C-alpha positions as CSV (number, residue, x, y, z in Angstrom):
1,M,7.1,23.1,58.4
2,V,10.9,22.6,58.4
3,M,12.6,20.4,55.9
4,S,15.3,18.5,57.0
5,K,18.9,17.7,54.5
6,T,17.9,14.7,53.3
7,D,14.3,15.8,52.2
8,N,15.9,18.9,50.4
9,T,18.1,16.8,48.3
10,E,15.5,14.4,47.3
11,A,13.3,16.9,46.6
12,L,16.4,18.0,44.6
13,K,17.1,14.8,42.9
14,L,13.4,14.7,42.1
15,R,13.3,17.7,39.9
16,R,16.3,17.0,38.2
17,K,15.2,14.1,36.9
18,V,12.3,16.2,35.8
19,L,14.1,18.6,34.3
20,G,16.2,15.9,32.1
21,T,13.2,14.8,30.7
22,R,11.8,18.1,30.1
23,I,15.1,18.8,28.1
24,Q,15.1,15.4,26.1
25,D,11.9,16.2,25.3
26,F,12.8,19.6,24.1
27,E,15.7,18.0,22.2
28,K,13.4,16.1,20.2
29,R,10.8,18.9,19.3
30,I,14.4,20.8,18.6
31,K,15.5,18.0,16.0
32,H,11.5,17.5,14.6
33,L,11.2,21.1,13.7
34,T,15.0,21.1,12.0
35,R,14.3,18.3,9.8
36,E,10.8,19.9,9.1
37,I,12.5,22.7,8.4
38,A,14.9,21.0,5.7
39,D,12.1,19.6,4.3
40,E,10.5,22.6,3.7
41,K,13.3,24.3,2.0
42,A,13.6,21.2,-0.3
43,K,10.7,21.4,-1.6
44,P,9.9,23.3,-5.5
45,A,8.4,26.5,-3.8
46,F,11.3,27.7,-2.2
47,K,13.4,27.4,-4.6
48,T,13.5,30.7,-6.5
49,S,12.0,31.4,-9.9
50,K,12.1,33.8,-12.4
51,D,8.2,33.1,-13.2
52,P,5.8,35.7,-11.6
53,R,3.1,32.9,-11.1
54,H,5.3,31.3,-8.6
55,T,6.0,34.1,-6.5
56,K,2.4,33.4,-4.6
57,F,4.2,29.5,-3.4
58,Q,7.1,31.1,-3.0
59,D,6.0,33.9,-0.5
60,L,4.1,30.8,0.9
61,A,6.8,28.8,1.9
62,R,9.1,31.2,3.0
63,R,6.2,32.0,6.1
64,N,5.8,28.7,6.7
65,V,9.7,28.7,7.0
66,A,9.8,31.3,9.2
67,K,7.1,30.0,11.4
68,L,9.2,26.5,11.7
69,Q,12.2,28.9,12.6
70,D,10.4,31.1,15.6
71,K,9.1,27.7,16.9
72,L,12.7,26.3,16.9
73,D,14.2,29.5,18.7
74,E,11.3,29.2,21.3
75,V,12.1,25.6,22.0
76,T,15.7,26.1,21.5
77,E,15.3,29.0,24.2
78,L,13.0,26.9,26.9
79,R,15.7,24.2,26.3
80,A,18.6,26.5,27.6
81,K,16.6,27.5,30.5
82,A,16.0,24.0,31.7
83,L,19.4,23.3,31.2
84,K,20.3,26.1,33.4
85,E,18.3,25.4,35.8
86,L,19.5,21.8,36.4
87,N,22.5,23.0,36.0
88,K,21.9,24.8,39.6
89,C,20.0,21.6,40.7
90,N,23.6,20.1,39.9
91,L,25.7,22.6,41.9
92,V,22.9,22.4,44.9
93,L,23.2,18.5,44.8
94,K,27.4,18.4,44.8
95,G,27.2,21.3,47.9
96,Q,29.4,23.6,45.5
97,A,26.5,26.8,45.5
98,V,23.6,27.5,48.2
């Protein structure tokens, strides 16, 4: 089956719309994770204390922040890939790339 130029253009426009939606979802998740990391860092358990009884809670808080940071990095990477693909679709639609 041979795709005509209009079919290809419509498919690219649909793909661009889907990518735009995914990018918006990634941005919402990034915003949420950033807020969550800030909340974790604001907790008293994250603050440094000389009391040895607090080390268990401090370690737990640091691990929580590290997990959230890993998730944030992963989502940021996925967003970057989606943006790159979106830019490629835009260039093809403008006729600047094949």
